[in-house]
N, CA, C and O atoms as a Maestro MAE file, in Angstrom:
{
 s_m_m2io_version
 :::
 2.0.0
}

f_m_ct {
 s_m_title
 :::
 protein
 m_atom[320] {
  # First column is atom index #
  i_m_mmod_type
  r_m_x_coord
  r_m_y_coord
  r_m_z_coord
  i_m_residue_number
  s_m_chain_name
  s_m_pdb_residue_name
  s_m_pdb_atom_name
  i_m_atomic_number
  :::
  1 25 -16.736 5.381 6.719 1 A "UNK " " N  " 7
  2 3 -15.366 5.560 7.188 1 A "UNK " " CA " 6
  3 2 -14.688 4.196 7.300 1 A "UNK " " C  " 6
  4 15 -15.326 3.199 7.636 1 A "UNK " " O  " 8
  5 25 -13.408 4.167 7.019 2 A "UNK " " N  " 7
  6 3 -12.605 2.962 7.103 2 A "UNK " " CA " 6
  7 2 -12.253 2.681 8.558 2 A "UNK " " C  " 6
  8 15 -11.893 3.600 9.294 2 A "UNK " " O  " 8
  9 25 -12.352 1.442 8.975 3 A "UNK " " N  " 7
  10 3 -12.032 1.079 10.353 3 A "UNK " " CA " 6
  11 2 -10.591 0.604 10.503 3 A "UNK " " C  " 6
  12 15 -10.143 0.340 11.619 3 A "UNK " " O  " 8
  13 25 -9.865 0.492 9.404 4 A "UNK " " N  " 7
  14 3 -8.479 0.025 9.432 4 A "UNK " " CA " 6
  15 2 -7.535 1.174 9.116 4 A "UNK " " C  " 6
  16 15 -7.896 2.136 8.438 4 A "UNK " " O  " 8
  17 25 -6.327 1.047 9.620 5 A "UNK " " N  " 7
  18 3 -5.289 2.018 9.291 5 A "UNK " " CA " 6
  19 2 -3.955 1.278 9.179 5 A "UNK " " C  " 6
  20 15 -3.810 0.159 9.672 5 A "UNK " " O  " 8
  21 25 -2.996 1.913 8.531 6 A "UNK " " N  " 7
  22 3 -1.673 1.310 8.382 6 A "UNK " " CA " 6
  23 2 -0.979 1.254 9.725 6 A "UNK " " C  " 6
  24 15 -1.030 2.210 10.500 6 A "UNK " " O  " 8
  25 25 -0.334 0.143 9.999 7 A "UNK " " N  " 7
  26 3 0.398 -0.018 11.254 7 A "UNK " " CA " 6
  27 2 1.691 0.780 11.262 7 A "UNK " " C  " 6
  28 15 2.203 1.175 10.215 7 A "UNK " " O  " 8
  29 25 2.205 1.009 12.453 8 A "UNK " " N  " 7
  30 3 3.415 1.820 12.617 8 A "UNK " " CA " 6
  31 2 4.617 1.207 11.905 8 A "UNK " " C  " 6
  32 15 5.385 1.920 11.259 8 A "UNK " " O  " 8
  33 25 4.784 -0.108 12.019 9 A "UNK " " N  " 7
  34 3 5.939 -0.775 11.401 9 A "UNK " " CA " 6
  35 2 5.904 -0.637 9.880 9 A "UNK " " C  " 6
  36 15 6.917 -0.321 9.256 9 A "UNK " " O  " 8
  37 25 4.747 -0.872 9.298 10 A "UNK " " N  " 7
  38 3 4.624 -0.767 7.848 10 A "UNK " " CA " 6
  39 2 4.742 0.689 7.392 10 A "UNK " " C  " 6
  40 15 5.317 0.964 6.339 10 A "UNK " " O  " 8
  41 25 4.208 1.606 8.169 11 A "UNK " " N  " 7
  42 3 4.317 3.025 7.826 11 A "UNK " " CA " 6
  43 2 5.778 3.479 7.855 11 A "UNK " " C  " 6
  44 15 6.200 4.274 7.015 11 A "UNK " " O  " 8
  45 25 6.538 2.980 8.812 12 A "UNK " " N  " 7
  46 3 7.967 3.304 8.890 12 A "UNK " " CA " 6
  47 2 8.699 2.766 7.670 12 A "UNK " " C  " 6
  48 15 9.541 3.448 7.086 12 A "UNK " " O  " 8
  49 25 8.368 1.533 7.291 13 A "UNK " " N  " 7
  50 3 8.967 0.928 6.108 13 A "UNK " " CA " 6
  51 2 8.585 1.718 4.850 13 A "UNK " " C  " 6
  52 15 9.420 1.945 3.975 13 A "UNK " " O  " 8
  53 25 7.332 2.126 4.771 14 A "UNK " " N  " 7
  54 3 6.858 2.912 3.624 14 A "UNK " " CA " 6
  55 2 7.597 4.242 3.535 14 A "UNK " " C  " 6
  56 15 7.938 4.698 2.444 14 A "UNK " " O  " 8
  57 25 7.841 4.854 4.675 15 A "UNK " " N  " 7
  58 3 8.567 6.124 4.715 15 A "UNK " " CA " 6
  59 2 9.988 5.956 4.172 15 A "UNK " " C  " 6
  60 15 10.473 6.803 3.423 15 A "UNK " " O  " 8
  61 25 10.648 4.868 4.551 16 A "UNK " " N  " 7
  62 3 12.003 4.593 4.066 16 A "UNK " " CA " 6
  63 2 11.999 4.371 2.554 16 A "UNK " " C  " 6
  64 15 12.903 4.817 1.848 16 A "UNK " " O  " 8
  65 25 10.974 3.677 2.071 17 A "UNK " " N  " 7
  66 3 10.853 3.432 0.629 17 A "UNK " " CA " 6
  67 2 10.692 4.750 -0.123 17 A "UNK " " C  " 6
  68 15 11.290 4.942 -1.182 17 A "UNK " " O  " 8
  69 25 9.892 5.648 0.421 18 A "UNK " " N  " 7
  70 3 9.667 6.946 -0.233 18 A "UNK " " CA " 6
  71 2 10.953 7.765 -0.329 18 A "UNK " " C  " 6
  72 15 11.149 8.517 -1.284 18 A "UNK " " O  " 8
  73 25 11.821 7.613 0.662 19 A "UNK " " N  " 7
  74 3 13.070 8.387 0.683 19 A "UNK " " CA " 6
  75 2 14.198 7.743 -0.120 19 A "UNK " " C  " 6
  76 15 15.195 8.400 -0.419 19 A "UNK " " O  " 8
  77 25 14.052 6.480 -0.468 20 A "UNK " " N  " 7
  78 3 15.121 5.743 -1.138 20 A "UNK " " CA " 6
  79 2 15.138 6.013 -2.641 20 A "UNK " " C  " 6
  80 15 14.096 6.060 -3.294 20 A "UNK " " O  " 8
  81 25 16.337 6.188 -3.165 21 A "UNK " " N  " 7
  82 3 16.511 6.346 -4.607 21 A "UNK " " CA " 6
  83 2 16.449 4.996 -5.320 21 A "UNK " " C  " 6
  84 15 16.315 4.943 -6.543 21 A "UNK " " O  " 8
  85 25 16.545 3.913 -4.563 22 A "UNK " " N  " 7
  86 3 16.561 2.571 -5.144 22 A "UNK " " CA " 6
  87 2 15.176 1.938 -5.231 22 A "UNK " " C  " 6
  88 15 15.030 0.847 -5.782 22 A "UNK " " O  " 8
  89 25 14.176 2.596 -4.703 23 A "UNK " " N  " 7
  90 3 12.820 2.044 -4.715 23 A "UNK " " CA " 6
  91 2 12.188 2.208 -6.094 23 A "UNK " " C  " 6
  92 15 12.389 3.211 -6.779 23 A "UNK " " O  " 8
  93 25 11.419 1.194 -6.480 24 A "UNK " " N  " 7
  94 3 10.751 1.238 -7.778 24 A "UNK " " CA " 6
  95 2 9.545 2.177 -7.737 24 A "UNK " " C  " 6
  96 15 9.086 2.584 -6.670 24 A "UNK " " O  " 8
  97 25 9.056 2.501 -8.911 25 A "UNK " " N  " 7
  98 3 7.888 3.377 -9.021 25 A "UNK " " CA " 6
  99 2 6.665 2.749 -8.339 25 A "UNK " " C  " 6
  100 15 5.909 3.442 -7.658 25 A "UNK " " O  " 8
  101 25 6.475 1.448 -8.521 26 A "UNK " " N  " 7
  102 3 5.328 0.777 -7.911 26 A "UNK " " CA " 6
  103 2 5.472 0.745 -6.388 26 A "UNK " " C  " 6
  104 15 4.485 0.913 -5.672 26 A "UNK " " O  " 8
  105 25 6.690 0.530 -5.888 27 A "UNK " " N  " 7
  106 3 6.904 0.551 -4.441 27 A "UNK " " CA " 6
  107 2 6.565 1.922 -3.866 27 A "UNK " " C  " 6
  108 15 5.910 2.022 -2.828 27 A "UNK " " O  " 8
  109 25 7.010 2.971 -4.540 28 A "UNK " " N  " 7
  110 3 6.733 4.326 -4.056 28 A "UNK " " CA " 6
  111 2 5.244 4.646 -4.109 28 A "UNK " " C  " 6
  112 15 4.713 5.309 -3.218 28 A "UNK " " O  " 8
  113 25 4.580 4.178 -5.146 29 A "UNK " " N  " 7
  114 3 3.149 4.402 -5.268 29 A "UNK " " CA " 6
  115 2 2.385 3.707 -4.132 29 A "UNK " " C  " 6
  116 15 1.509 4.306 -3.509 29 A "UNK " " O  " 8
  117 25 2.722 2.458 -3.874 30 A "UNK " " N  " 7
  118 3 2.079 1.711 -2.791 30 A "UNK " " CA " 6
  119 2 2.439 2.298 -1.426 30 A "UNK " " C  " 6
  120 15 1.591 2.390 -0.538 30 A "UNK " " O  " 8
  121 25 3.704 2.694 -1.266 31 A "UNK " " N  " 7
  122 3 4.147 3.287 -0.003 31 A "UNK " " CA " 6
  123 2 3.397 4.589 0.282 31 A "UNK " " C  " 6
  124 15 3.018 4.855 1.423 31 A "UNK " " O  " 8
  125 25 3.188 5.387 -0.747 32 A "UNK " " N  " 7
  126 3 2.446 6.641 -0.570 32 A "UNK " " CA " 6
  127 2 1.010 6.356 -0.130 32 A "UNK " " C  " 6
  128 15 0.459 7.066 0.712 32 A "UNK " " O  " 8
  129 25 0.422 5.328 -0.694 33 A "UNK " " N  " 7
  130 3 -0.938 4.956 -0.311 33 A "UNK " " CA " 6
  131 2 -0.982 4.481 1.140 33 A "UNK " " C  " 6
  132 15 -1.884 4.847 1.894 33 A "UNK " " O  " 8
  133 25 -0.010 3.670 1.521 34 A "UNK " " N  " 7
  134 3 0.073 3.188 2.911 34 A "UNK " " CA " 6
  135 2 0.189 4.371 3.871 34 A "UNK " " C  " 6
  136 15 -0.491 4.417 4.896 34 A "UNK " " O  " 8
  137 25 1.049 5.318 3.534 35 A "UNK " " N  " 7
  138 3 1.243 6.483 4.406 35 A "UNK " " CA " 6
  139 2 -0.004 7.358 4.475 35 A "UNK " " C  " 6
  140 15 -0.315 7.912 5.529 35 A "UNK " " O  " 8
  141 25 -0.712 7.484 3.370 36 A "UNK " " N  " 7
  142 3 -1.917 8.314 3.378 36 A "UNK " " CA " 6
  143 2 -3.033 7.660 4.194 36 A "UNK " " C  " 6
  144 15 -3.979 8.327 4.613 36 A "UNK " " O  " 8
  145 25 -2.915 6.359 4.413 37 A "UNK " " N  " 7
  146 3 -3.924 5.636 5.172 37 A "UNK " " CA " 6
  147 2 -3.470 5.347 6.606 37 A "UNK " " C  " 6
  148 15 -3.981 4.442 7.266 37 A "UNK " " O  " 8
  149 25 -2.514 6.127 7.061 38 A "UNK " " N  " 7
  150 3 -2.027 5.968 8.438 38 A "UNK " " CA " 6
  151 2 -3.155 6.236 9.426 38 A "UNK " " C  " 6
  152 15 -3.218 5.603 10.480 38 A "UNK " " O  " 8
  153 25 -4.035 7.156 9.102 39 A "UNK " " N  " 7
  154 3 -5.235 7.344 9.922 39 A "UNK " " CA " 6
  155 2 -6.346 6.561 9.230 39 A "UNK " " C  " 6
  156 15 -6.189 6.157 8.077 39 A "UNK " " O  " 8
  157 25 -7.446 6.345 9.906 40 A "UNK " " N  " 7
  158 3 -8.491 5.508 9.321 40 A "UNK " " CA " 6
  159 2 -9.567 6.320 8.601 40 A "UNK " " C  " 6
  160 15 -10.712 5.879 8.498 40 A "UNK " " O  " 8
  161 25 -9.209 7.483 8.113 41 A "UNK " " N  " 7
  162 3 -10.192 8.329 7.438 41 A "UNK " " CA " 6
  163 2 -10.195 8.156 5.925 41 A "UNK " " C  " 6
  164 15 -11.063 8.705 5.246 41 A "UNK " " O  " 8
  165 25 -9.244 7.408 5.387 42 A "UNK " " N  " 7
  166 3 -9.158 7.249 3.940 42 A "UNK " " CA " 6
  167 2 -9.250 5.782 3.568 42 A "UNK " " C  " 6
  168 15 -8.831 4.905 4.324 42 A "UNK " " O  " 8
  169 25 -9.809 5.528 2.383 43 A "UNK " " N  " 7
  170 3 -9.846 4.169 1.860 43 A "UNK " " CA " 6
  171 2 -9.131 4.135 0.517 43 A "UNK " " C  " 6
  172 15 -8.942 5.169 -0.124 43 A "UNK " " O  " 8
  173 25 -8.741 2.957 0.105 44 A "UNK " " N  " 7
  174 3 -8.030 2.770 -1.154 44 A "UNK " " CA " 6
  175 2 -8.945 3.060 -2.339 44 A "UNK " " C  " 6
  176 15 -10.082 2.589 -2.387 44 A "UNK " " O  " 8
  177 25 -8.445 3.830 -3.283 45 A "UNK " " N  " 7
  178 3 -9.197 4.126 -4.498 45 A "UNK " " CA " 6
  179 2 -9.181 2.945 -5.455 45 A "UNK " " C  " 6
  180 15 -8.371 2.029 -5.311 45 A "UNK " " O  " 8
  181 25 -10.059 2.970 -6.408 46 A "UNK " " N  " 7
  182 3 -10.230 1.858 -7.347 46 A "UNK " " CA " 6
  183 2 -8.957 1.584 -8.161 46 A "UNK " " C  " 6
  184 15 -8.584 0.427 -8.353 46 A "UNK " " O  " 8
  185 25 -8.302 2.626 -8.632 47 A "UNK " " N  " 7
  186 3 -7.085 2.449 -9.437 47 A "UNK " " CA " 6
  187 2 -5.971 1.818 -8.603 47 A "UNK " " C  " 6
  188 15 -5.286 0.902 -9.057 47 A "UNK " " O  " 8
  189 25 -5.799 2.316 -7.385 48 A "UNK " " N  " 7
  190 3 -4.762 1.773 -6.506 48 A "UNK " " CA " 6
  191 2 -5.105 0.334 -6.105 48 A "UNK " " C  " 6
  192 15 -4.219 -0.509 -5.962 48 A "UNK " " O  " 8
  193 25 -6.370 0.076 -5.931 49 A "UNK " " N  " 7
  194 3 -6.841 -1.279 -5.621 49 A "UNK " " CA " 6
  195 2 -6.419 -2.254 -6.728 49 A "UNK " " C  " 6
  196 15 -5.945 -3.356 -6.449 49 A "UNK " " O  " 8
  197 25 -6.596 -1.840 -7.967 50 A "UNK " " N  " 7
  198 3 -6.228 -2.673 -9.113 50 A "UNK " " CA " 6
  199 2 -4.723 -2.896 -9.166 50 A "UNK " " C  " 6
  200 15 -4.266 -4.012 -9.410 50 A "UNK " " O  " 8
  201 25 -3.946 -1.827 -8.935 51 A "UNK " " N  " 7
  202 3 -2.481 -1.937 -8.906 51 A "UNK " " CA " 6
  203 2 -2.030 -2.912 -7.832 51 A "UNK " " C  " 6
  204 15 -1.212 -3.797 -8.082 51 A "UNK " " O  " 8
  205 25 -2.568 -2.742 -6.643 52 A "UNK " " N  " 7
  206 3 -2.182 -3.589 -5.514 52 A "UNK " " CA " 6
  207 2 -2.556 -5.049 -5.764 52 A "UNK " " C  " 6
  208 15 -1.801 -5.955 -5.410 52 A "UNK " " O  " 8
  209 25 -3.690 -5.270 -6.359 53 A "UNK " " N  " 7
  210 3 -4.138 -6.623 -6.674 53 A "UNK " " CA " 6
  211 2 -3.194 -7.289 -7.673 53 A "UNK " " C  " 6
  212 15 -2.873 -8.470 -7.545 53 A "UNK " " O  " 8
  213 25 -2.758 -6.529 -8.655 54 A "UNK " " N  " 7
  214 3 -1.811 -7.039 -9.643 54 A "UNK " " CA " 6
  215 2 -0.507 -7.457 -8.980 54 A "UNK " " C  " 6
  216 15 0.053 -8.505 -9.302 54 A "UNK " " O  " 8
  217 25 -0.027 -6.638 -8.059 55 A "UNK " " N  " 7
  218 3 1.219 -6.927 -7.342 55 A "UNK " " CA " 6
  219 2 1.084 -8.209 -6.518 55 A "UNK " " C  " 6
  220 15 1.942 -9.089 -6.579 55 A "UNK " " O  " 8
  221 25 0.018 -8.303 -5.760 56 A "UNK " " N  " 7
  222 3 -0.182 -9.466 -4.884 56 A "UNK " " CA " 6
  223 2 -0.263 -10.760 -5.695 56 A "UNK " " C  " 6
  224 15 0.206 -11.805 -5.244 56 A "UNK " " O  " 8
  225 25 -0.848 -10.695 -6.871 57 A "UNK " " N  " 7
  226 3 -1.052 -11.896 -7.683 57 A "UNK " " CA " 6
  227 2 0.092 -12.202 -8.646 57 A "UNK " " C  " 6
  228 15 -0.016 -13.122 -9.456 57 A "UNK " " O  " 8
  229 25 1.172 -11.452 -8.571 58 A "UNK " " N  " 7
  230 3 2.302 -11.642 -9.475 58 A "UNK " " CA " 6
  231 2 3.496 -12.242 -8.734 58 A "UNK " " C  " 6
  232 15 3.664 -12.040 -7.532 58 A "UNK " " O  " 8
  233 25 4.311 -12.976 -9.470 59 A "UNK " " N  " 7
  234 3 5.528 -13.556 -8.882 59 A "UNK " " CA " 6
  235 2 6.748 -12.652 -9.042 59 A "UNK " " C  " 6
  236 15 7.814 -12.951 -8.504 59 A "UNK " " O  " 8
  237 25 6.603 -11.561 -9.769 60 A "UNK " " N  " 7
  238 3 7.780 -10.731 -10.074 60 A "UNK " " CA " 6
  239 2 8.096 -9.670 -9.018 60 A "UNK " " C  " 6
  240 15 9.119 -8.994 -9.121 60 A "UNK " " O  " 8
  241 25 7.246 -9.512 -8.013 61 A "UNK " " N  " 7
  242 3 7.465 -8.469 -7.002 61 A "UNK " " CA " 6
  243 2 8.038 -9.051 -5.709 61 A "UNK " " C  " 6
  244 15 7.787 -10.205 -5.363 61 A "UNK " " O  " 8
  245 25 8.806 -8.232 -5.013 62 A "UNK " " N  " 7
  246 3 9.431 -8.662 -3.757 62 A "UNK " " CA " 6
  247 2 8.403 -8.786 -2.637 62 A "UNK " " C  " 6
  248 15 7.272 -8.314 -2.753 62 A "UNK " " O  " 8
  249 25 8.818 -9.427 -1.560 63 A "UNK " " N  " 7
  250 3 7.952 -9.575 -0.390 63 A "UNK " " CA " 6
  251 2 7.580 -8.218 0.207 63 A "UNK " " C  " 6
  252 15 6.464 -8.032 0.692 63 A "UNK " " O  " 8
  253 25 8.510 -7.285 0.169 64 A "UNK " " N  " 7
  254 3 8.251 -5.941 0.697 64 A "UNK " " CA " 6
  255 2 7.144 -5.265 -0.121 64 A "UNK " " C  " 6
  256 15 6.218 -4.676 0.437 64 A "UNK " " O  " 8
  257 25 7.255 -5.359 -1.434 65 A "UNK " " N  " 7
  258 3 6.253 -4.747 -2.314 65 A "UNK " " CA " 6
  259 2 4.894 -5.413 -2.108 65 A "UNK " " C  " 6
  260 15 3.864 -4.739 -2.073 65 A "UNK " " O  " 8
  261 25 4.899 -6.726 -1.975 66 A "UNK " " N  " 7
  262 3 3.644 -7.453 -1.753 66 A "UNK " " CA " 6
  263 2 3.033 -7.098 -0.397 66 A "UNK " " C  " 6
  264 15 1.811 -7.042 -0.262 66 A "UNK " " O  " 8
  265 25 3.863 -6.863 0.587 67 A "UNK " " N  " 7
  266 3 3.377 -6.467 1.910 67 A "UNK " " CA " 6
  267 2 2.668 -5.113 1.846 67 A "UNK " " C  " 6
  268 15 1.607 -4.928 2.442 67 A "UNK " " O  " 8
  269 25 3.264 -4.182 1.124 68 A "UNK " " N  " 7
  270 3 2.639 -2.867 0.935 68 A "UNK " " CA " 6
  271 2 1.304 -3.024 0.213 68 A "UNK " " C  " 6
  272 15 0.300 -2.426 0.600 68 A "UNK " " O  " 8
  273 25 1.309 -3.838 -0.840 69 A "UNK " " N  " 7
  274 3 0.091 -4.053 -1.629 69 A "UNK " " CA " 6
  275 2 -1.008 -4.689 -0.789 69 A "UNK " " C  " 6
  276 15 -2.176 -4.316 -0.903 69 A "UNK " " O  " 8
  277 25 -0.642 -5.641 0.048 70 A "UNK " " N  " 7
  278 3 -1.630 -6.302 0.902 70 A "UNK " " CA " 6
  279 2 -2.254 -5.313 1.880 70 A "UNK " " C  " 6
  280 15 -3.455 -5.372 2.144 70 A "UNK " " O  " 8
  281 25 -1.452 -4.414 2.412 71 A "UNK " " N  " 7
  282 3 -1.974 -3.402 3.325 71 A "UNK " " CA " 6
  283 2 -2.949 -2.476 2.607 71 A "UNK " " C  " 6
  284 15 -4.006 -2.135 3.138 71 A "UNK " " O  " 8
  285 25 -2.583 -2.079 1.406 72 A "UNK " " N  " 7
  286 3 -3.447 -1.206 0.604 72 A "UNK " " CA " 6
  287 2 -4.784 -1.900 0.340 72 A "UNK " " C  " 6
  288 15 -5.846 -1.291 0.471 72 A "UNK " " O  " 8
  289 25 -4.719 -3.171 -0.030 73 A "UNK " " N  " 7
  290 3 -5.947 -3.924 -0.315 73 A "UNK " " CA " 6
  291 2 -6.816 -4.117 0.927 73 A "UNK " " C  " 6
  292 15 -8.044 -4.122 0.841 73 A "UNK " " O  " 8
  293 25 -6.171 -4.273 2.072 74 A "UNK " " N  " 7
  294 3 -6.944 -4.489 3.299 74 A "UNK " " CA " 6
  295 2 -7.757 -3.256 3.680 74 A "UNK " " C  " 6
  296 15 -8.685 -3.341 4.484 74 A "UNK " " O  " 8
  297 25 -7.405 -2.115 3.100 75 A "UNK " " N  " 7
  298 3 -8.115 -0.873 3.409 75 A "UNK " " CA " 6
  299 2 -8.972 -0.398 2.236 75 A "UNK " " C  " 6
  300 15 -9.302 0.783 2.124 75 A "UNK " " O  " 8
  301 25 -9.322 -1.341 1.372 76 A "UNK " " N  " 7
  302 3 -10.136 -0.974 0.216 76 A "UNK " " CA " 6
  303 2 -11.624 -0.967 0.559 76 A "UNK " " C  " 6
  304 15 -12.045 -1.426 1.621 76 A "UNK " " O  " 8
  305 25 -12.389 -0.440 -0.362 77 A "UNK " " N  " 7
  306 3 -13.840 -0.362 -0.199 77 A "UNK " " CA " 6
  307 2 -14.435 -1.743 -0.404 77 A "UNK " " C  " 6
  308 15 -14.401 -2.276 -1.513 77 A "UNK " " O  " 8
  309 25 -14.976 -2.322 0.645 78 A "UNK " " N  " 7
  310 3 -15.503 -3.695 0.586 78 A "UNK " " CA " 6
  311 2 -16.754 -3.794 -0.266 78 A "UNK " " C  " 6
  312 15 -17.108 -4.893 -0.693 78 A "UNK " " O  " 8
  313 25 -17.433 -2.692 -0.528 79 A "UNK " " N  " 7
  314 3 -18.645 -2.703 -1.333 79 A "UNK " " CA " 6
  315 2 -18.365 -2.736 -2.833 79 A "UNK " " C  " 6
  316 15 -19.274 -2.961 -3.632 79 A "UNK " " O  " 8
  317 25 -17.105 -2.513 -3.217 80 A "UNK " " N  " 7
  318 3 -16.761 -2.480 -4.645 80 A "UNK " " CA " 6
  319 2 -16.668 -3.845 -5.210 80 A "UNK " " C  " 6
  320 15 -16.388 -4.003 -6.399 80 A "UNK " " O  " 8
  :::
 }
 m_bond[319] {
  # First column is bond index #
  i_m_from
  i_m_to
  i_m_order
  :::
  1 1 2 1
  2 2 3 1
  3 3 4 2
  4 3 5 1
  5 5 6 1
  6 6 7 1
  7 7 8 2
  8 7 9 1
  9 9 10 1
  10 10 11 1
  11 11 12 2
  12 11 13 1
  13 13 14 1
  14 14 15 1
  15 15 16 2
  16 15 17 1
  17 17 18 1
  18 18 19 1
  19 19 20 2
  20 19 21 1
  21 21 22 1
  22 22 23 1
  23 23 24 2
  24 23 25 1
  25 25 26 1
  26 26 27 1
  27 27 28 2
  28 27 29 1
  29 29 30 1
  30 30 31 1
  31 31 32 2
  32 31 33 1
  33 33 34 1
  34 34 35 1
  35 35 36 2
  36 35 37 1
  37 37 38 1
  38 38 39 1
  39 39 40 2
  40 39 41 1
  41 41 42 1
  42 42 43 1
  43 43 44 2
  44 43 45 1
  45 45 46 1
  46 46 47 1
  47 47 48 2
  48 47 49 1
  49 49 50 1
  50 50 51 1
  51 51 52 2
  52 51 53 1
  53 53 54 1
  54 54 55 1
  55 55 56 2
  56 55 57 1
  57 57 58 1
  58 58 59 1
  59 59 60 2
  60 59 61 1
  61 61 62 1
  62 62 63 1
  63 63 64 2
  64 63 65 1
  65 65 66 1
  66 66 67 1
  67 67 68 2
  68 67 69 1
  69 69 70 1
  70 70 71 1
  71 71 72 2
  72 71 73 1
  73 73 74 1
  74 74 75 1
  75 75 76 2
  76 75 77 1
  77 77 78 1
  78 78 79 1
  79 79 80 2
  80 79 81 1
  81 81 82 1
  82 82 83 1
  83 83 84 2
  84 83 85 1
  85 85 86 1
  86 86 87 1
  87 87 88 2
  88 87 89 1
  89 89 90 1
  90 90 91 1
  91 91 92 2
  92 91 93 1
  93 93 94 1
  94 94 95 1
  95 95 96 2
  96 95 97 1
  97 97 98 1
  98 98 99 1
  99 99 100 2
  100 99 101 1
  101 101 102 1
  102 102 103 1
  103 103 104 2
  104 103 105 1
  105 105 106 1
  106 106 107 1
  107 107 108 2
  108 107 109 1
  109 109 110 1
  110 110 111 1
  111 111 112 2
  112 111 113 1
  113 113 114 1
  114 114 115 1
  115 115 116 2
  116 115 117 1
  117 117 118 1
  118 118 119 1
  119 119 120 2
  120 119 121 1
  121 121 122 1
  122 122 123 1
  123 123 124 2
  124 123 125 1
  125 125 126 1
  126 126 127 1
  127 127 128 2
  128 127 129 1
  129 129 130 1
  130 130 131 1
  131 131 132 2
  132 131 133 1
  133 133 134 1
  134 134 135 1
  135 135 136 2
  136 135 137 1
  137 137 138 1
  138 138 139 1
  139 139 140 2
  140 139 141 1
  141 141 142 1
  142 142 143 1
  143 143 144 2
  144 143 145 1
  145 145 146 1
  146 146 147 1
  147 147 148 2
  148 147 149 1
  149 149 150 1
  150 150 151 1
  151 151 152 2
  152 151 153 1
  153 153 154 1
  154 154 155 1
  155 155 156 2
  156 155 157 1
  157 157 158 1
  158 158 159 1
  159 159 160 2
  160 159 161 1
  161 161 162 1
  162 162 163 1
  163 163 164 2
  164 163 165 1
  165 165 166 1
  166 166 167 1
  167 167 168 2
  168 167 169 1
  169 169 170 1
  170 170 171 1
  171 171 172 2
  172 171 173 1
  173 173 174 1
  174 174 175 1
  175 175 176 2
  176 175 177 1
  177 177 178 1
  178 178 179 1
  179 179 180 2
  180 179 181 1
  181 181 182 1
  182 182 183 1
  183 183 184 2
  184 183 185 1
  185 185 186 1
  186 186 187 1
  187 187 188 2
  188 187 189 1
  189 189 190 1
  190 190 191 1
  191 191 192 2
  192 191 193 1
  193 193 194 1
  194 194 195 1
  195 195 196 2
  196 195 197 1
  197 197 198 1
  198 198 199 1
  199 199 200 2
  200 199 201 1
  201 201 202 1
  202 202 203 1
  203 203 204 2
  204 203 205 1
  205 205 206 1
  206 206 207 1
  207 207 208 2
  208 207 209 1
  209 209 210 1
  210 210 211 1
  211 211 212 2
  212 211 213 1
  213 213 214 1
  214 214 215 1
  215 215 216 2
  216 215 217 1
  217 217 218 1
  218 218 219 1
  219 219 220 2
  220 219 221 1
  221 221 222 1
  222 222 223 1
  223 223 224 2
  224 223 225 1
  225 225 226 1
  226 226 227 1
  227 227 228 2
  228 227 229 1
  229 229 230 1
  230 230 231 1
  231 231 232 2
  232 231 233 1
  233 233 234 1
  234 234 235 1
  235 235 236 2
  236 235 237 1
  237 237 238 1
  238 238 239 1
  239 239 240 2
  240 239 241 1
  241 241 242 1
  242 242 243 1
  243 243 244 2
  244 243 245 1
  245 245 246 1
  246 246 247 1
  247 247 248 2
  248 247 249 1
  249 249 250 1
  250 250 251 1
  251 251 252 2
  252 251 253 1
  253 253 254 1
  254 254 255 1
  255 255 256 2
  256 255 257 1
  257 257 258 1
  258 258 259 1
  259 259 260 2
  260 259 261 1
  261 261 262 1
  262 262 263 1
  263 263 264 2
  264 263 265 1
  265 265 266 1
  266 266 267 1
  267 267 268 2
  268 267 269 1
  269 269 270 1
  270 270 271 1
  271 271 272 2
  272 271 273 1
  273 273 274 1
  274 274 275 1
  275 275 276 2
  276 275 277 1
  277 277 278 1
  278 278 279 1
  279 279 280 2
  280 279 281 1
  281 281 282 1
  282 282 283 1
  283 283 284 2
  284 283 285 1
  285 285 286 1
  286 286 287 1
  287 287 288 2
  288 287 289 1
  289 289 290 1
  290 290 291 1
  291 291 292 2
  292 291 293 1
  293 293 294 1
  294 294 295 1
  295 295 296 2
  296 295 297 1
  297 297 298 1
  298 298 299 1
  299 299 300 2
  300 299 301 1
  301 301 302 1
  302 302 303 1
  303 303 304 2
  304 303 305 1
  305 305 306 1
  306 306 307 1
  307 307 308 2
  308 307 309 1
  309 309 310 1
  310 310 311 1
  311 311 312 2
  312 311 313 1
  313 313 314 1
  314 314 315 1
  315 315 316 2
  316 315 317 1
  317 317 318 1
  318 318 319 1
  319 319 320 2
  :::
 }
}
């Protein structure tokens, strides 16, 4: 079981991103992952882990997108 969960502030931000028509596909994907990990019963899947890693290591994404990606990565499977 995962010992980490998404914080309230980030979950609220993720919720706003999901409802916005201006959010990118990658933002919505990361936001959905953040929201699904609001409780500590889920961990990041391998595909989402790769997506989030790409975002964090790229200069083309906003700070908000990178924040979502960092949260997703912090809840990944450490054994992978």
